[in-house]
Structure formats: structure tokens, C-alpha cells
PAGU-990139 format. One record per residue (C-alpha): x, y, z; residue number from 1; residue in one letter. Coordinates in Angstrom, 1 decimal. Example, Ala and Ser with C-alpha at 12.3 -4.5 7.8 and 13.67 -1.06 7.14 Angstrom:
PT      xx      yy      zz    k  r
PT    12.3    -4.5     7.8    1  a
PT    13.7    -1.1     7.1    2  s
***
This chain:
PT      xx      yy      zz    k  r
PT    92.2   102.0   112.6    1  m
PT    91.5   100.2   109.4    2  l
PT    91.1    96.4   108.9    3  g
PT    90.5    94.2   105.9    4  w
PT    88.7    90.9   106.2    5  a
PT    87.8    88.4   103.4    6  t
PT    85.3    86.5   105.3    7  g
PT    87.1    83.1   105.7    8  s
PT    89.0    82.4   108.9    9  l
PT    91.0    79.5   107.4   10  a
PT    93.0    81.9   105.1   11  e
PT    96.6    82.6   105.9   12  p
PT    97.3    86.2   106.8   13  r
PT    98.6    88.5   104.1   14  n
PT    97.9    86.1   101.2   15  n
PT    98.7    88.0    98.0   16  p
PT    96.6    85.8    95.8   17  q
PT    93.4    86.4    97.9   18  i
PT    94.1    90.2    97.9   19  g
PT    94.5    90.3    94.1   20  m
PT    91.3    88.3    93.7   21  a
PT    89.5    90.8    95.9   22  n
PT    90.9    93.7    94.0   23  m
PT    89.7    92.3    90.7   24  r
PT    86.2    92.6    92.0   25  g
PT    86.7    96.0    93.6   26  i
PT    88.6    97.9    90.9   27  l
PT    85.8    98.0    88.2   28  p
PT    83.4    99.5    90.8   29  a
PT    86.0   102.1    91.7   30  l
PT    86.6   103.0    88.1   31  q
PT    82.9   103.6    87.6   32  k
PT    82.6   105.8    90.6   33  a
PT    82.0   109.5    89.9   34  k
PT    84.3   112.1    91.6   35  p
PT    82.7   114.0    94.4   36  a
PT    82.4   117.8    94.1   37  q
PT    83.6   119.8    97.1   38  l
PT    82.4   123.3    97.9   39  a
PT    85.0   126.0    97.0   40  p
PT    86.1   126.3   100.6   41  n
PT    84.7   123.0   101.8   42  g
PT    88.0   121.3   102.6   43  l
PT    90.4   122.7   105.1   44  r
PT    93.5   121.2   106.7   45  y
PT    93.9   122.4   110.2   46  l
PT    97.4   120.9   110.6   47  s
PT    99.7   118.6   108.6   48  v
PT   102.8   116.9   109.9   49  s
PT   105.0   114.0   109.2   50  l
PT   104.6   110.9   111.3   51  p
PT   107.3   110.5   113.9   52  s
PT   110.1   108.1   112.9   53  a
PT   110.7   107.0   116.5   54  l
PT   109.3   103.6   117.3   55  r
PT   109.4   102.2   120.8   56  t
PT   108.2    98.7   121.6   57  t
PT   107.3    97.4   125.1   58  r
PT   106.4    93.9   126.0   59  v
PT   104.3    93.8   129.2   60  v
PT   102.4    90.8   130.4   61  k
PT    99.3    90.6   132.5   62  d
PT    97.6    93.9   131.6   63  l
PT    93.9    94.1   131.5   64  s
PT    92.1    95.3   128.3   65  p
PT    91.1    98.5   130.1   66  d
PT    94.8    99.3   131.0   67  q
PT    95.9    98.6   127.4   68  i
PT    93.1   100.8   126.0   69  a
PT    94.1   103.6   128.5   70  g
PT    97.7   103.4   127.4   71  e
PT    96.7   103.5   123.7   72  l
PT    94.4   106.5   124.3   73  f
PT    97.1   108.4   126.1   74  a
PT    99.6   107.6   123.4   75  w
PT    97.3   108.8   120.7   76  l
PT    96.6   112.1   122.6   77  r
PT   100.4   112.8   122.6   78  e
PT   100.5   112.7   118.8   79  e
***
């Protein structure tokens, strides 16, 4: 999972102005970064597949965090 936080809880979610302001600070550093050299056979893809296009949504109330984590783990293992 990947998350992005700007450090202020009072910001509205998905505010494009805040995101662009953050990128103005990040992009110069990314442009200065040197590319990493990989060994000749250092990178291997064991499998590549397209994500499934099927999306199922369930709304279930009164589940414990452990039950939710168990369901997420089982779902990820199916993929």
C-alpha cells in the first residue's frame, strides 16, 4: 500500500493545489538523481499479469479489525 501525507490534518483530501506545490519541491531533486545501474542479470520478472477488471464491493458492519485484516490477507493471497 502507498500513502501520501502533507503533514497538515486540516487540508481537504485530494487538493490539487497542495499536490502541485509539493511536486514543485520534489521534481528538482528527482531531476538531479542519478540513474541506478543494475547488474546484467540483476532484475528478473517472475510473473507479469494484468490486474483483474472485476470489482466486487461488500458493505459489512460490526467486523473487528482482525476479521477485516484476515479477509484482506485472504483476498491478496488469491491474486
